[in-house]
Steps between C-alpha positions, in 0.01 A plus 500: 500500500804663653532206740678304226788749513510591868594315816430543872751785528336691216153461648620608845644811339173557313304497825739745659474744209122461490472575871725805463299628203171474685638651820727776369404574141122476478432768767705749293326447165232765550762762582713403198199517270397838635844659484609334172862551604786269592474332839858526626445364851328184383759444226774513763309273736464237230868530410597441862333158488796384291287412196687724256795265558306182419728413205818632665748231607509439875870585502393861439226495762218404264243224520646297211150367441471550125242611247208281607526653848526846345187433293288400795617803702397738222176309436389510864576871537322573171187314614458777755679790330638482147685824576706332770546189288628731227738663748660164576511389137668825390761467773583153372607649167749708693624189678547309173752740352730467802467122531583438135733787410638641824860435601585355840543838667167625365326185621657525846406866524142494377342155526504479883345848520231398252431174682458681834268760352740789550532557124228493236643453148347593165586463133468792258502423128196654327515854359212728393587505130618142453255309723567126493754537217809465716746575221322829436607653832699823493608550864880495525793434730844647434816404687647783710805382693390253767135579434238500228271793427144392421256718309146423394160393621328171586127440535260235637759401759342267756561619859633830367400688815610244758810359331845542657708343223410538134639267234521736204570391141641778280709549185877488518541438127318412179277207415410195705846484656481863604273460805633476855340467843582690819397489864384851586426587862204731560736742675732535197569861395311593184223245560138594564156343493209652309167570671273202543210506255161353596429182308205278417586233754767346724443781748776481762762398243724745315622473141635839407782687335869527586717788376877507463676835457875440497427238766836387634529125557821319607648275233487224763120511461516371142313167481706248310692662219428784263269355237313263734200729534284325243555167675413657837177643358385195304587233754334693783183542295482141375605310811357726770260755350276251321459249785469779758219672311344159444484461878334841542237406240447168673437669835251741342328209325458308825362810669249542215374146552488530880308828495259395227405165653437673832283761328300231320444305819384806697294681235136398467304486173149357464515388859816295452875566499631644175729194483200278428443658158632288215654787303686616812640151557625497143687828549646378829601177328689694235682702764590184690620324186718792394650521848591131509674522164672828590634365827631185332682709236645732765637238739620266229712777346671605823547139603705453183690819584592361842621181335729698270317365194431691175165673547492835316194385304319385814573835668364690199192282484438528875497879479274496194253251647485658844460860387236425237302259719505733802363782285230276353398372843494851646267607217276197562496587870399858421210368290388278788517790746320726248437846650637387837842460347519865398530629856817504706342341808571172323852413379404348165555824306844530664592152379410594141698825518802329653494216247539747214830620650660157452437490125790710365808441724747230386323487166135534399300196399584572135871487585459165676308364200761636260782324688298177528430520127873534431558194718243302299682598180838399640618861516533540876766749607669285762408390850585724794401217734763281332773764513454560872393147593766437766416821684126435480509142625386474862757285678339262754733629770384858458151469642521331841294198592268544794721288727806717442340840453659765712767269640847622422616738229404465133753363253760761411736567215847631581500878509123529529322675782254286692149611587379592846361238735157654442532433127655154541213376714225623269348154471482462877261794504254307284439232758 
């Protein structure tokens, strides 16, 4: 179904990511599952492919390929390893804050490094006692000369243990206008990372705690203005978090179908393949149907995002549909596998564990339903996709056609740093 929203360039990119995932990621899964700790080397290897910069303008060394391209990258990685798909999706939240709220100097400093894989960004909003209630946070930043002093604690930070640049939202005042966002380097004095805690799934990915104890951050690292923190947090979650997690769920869902159909074809019952049983076909049919609908919702939403069209509702719905349907299909697959699915020599139990990790971030299913209900009642709280439409729209000149890929420099804006020749010719590597 994605073919309605992708072209030849997208599908060439898909094949490249799929080949990389099979060649470089799959052989490491057993080790990641056994150690249950962050896989730093593989995270860096993926970043060096340039995929973290998929939505970064080519003038800053990125791919300039947009959100549909980003979705298929995350989906293909997640088909093999949801942990590595999650690593890419979490990095994209860190990219968003700089693209939409960074000044020119911040963009010139950080976006080329992100696009080349030399810098992995994160975003840190959630706190232990406030959870998803952003306005309930208590971490603070106080101006001290040319710096700010940050104090507090953040939790469930994606890429906590591999991140180089953390986008941290803290309090600089009272109320909704009292939140501000800062770029905090992992080497900043007064900054430390908590120990990684073993989790149910996504083994190889880290989502831990960050601590700030009079952490000194230059005032030049303020994103936007004081008071923009709520906008940084909400827009990143709505426009990047929801579609990114949708893509992870979609990759898991496809893997569930692939593994289960293979199992049913190979497994014998009553002298025939398990797939010949009517009740098994019905379960497979439900999985296939859910997947078709989930993929349509996912690609339609990000297609609208690339067009710069209002799509907050579609992004919410895509996350809701994909998370819930992936969980339902994983449970159906476990029933088909029966006792075989309980052992780790088959990946089906990993898919179910990993799928549960996508439920809460960027809003649980209840949150998505609540917002969709408000929309139905005419009480929607505004469209982030409308507010940032011009920045979200994928200009035709950004993503090169096959005939001109890699020939000459990308379009530049006065004062902007251009990417390396390796980054500029990214499409040439697909051929």
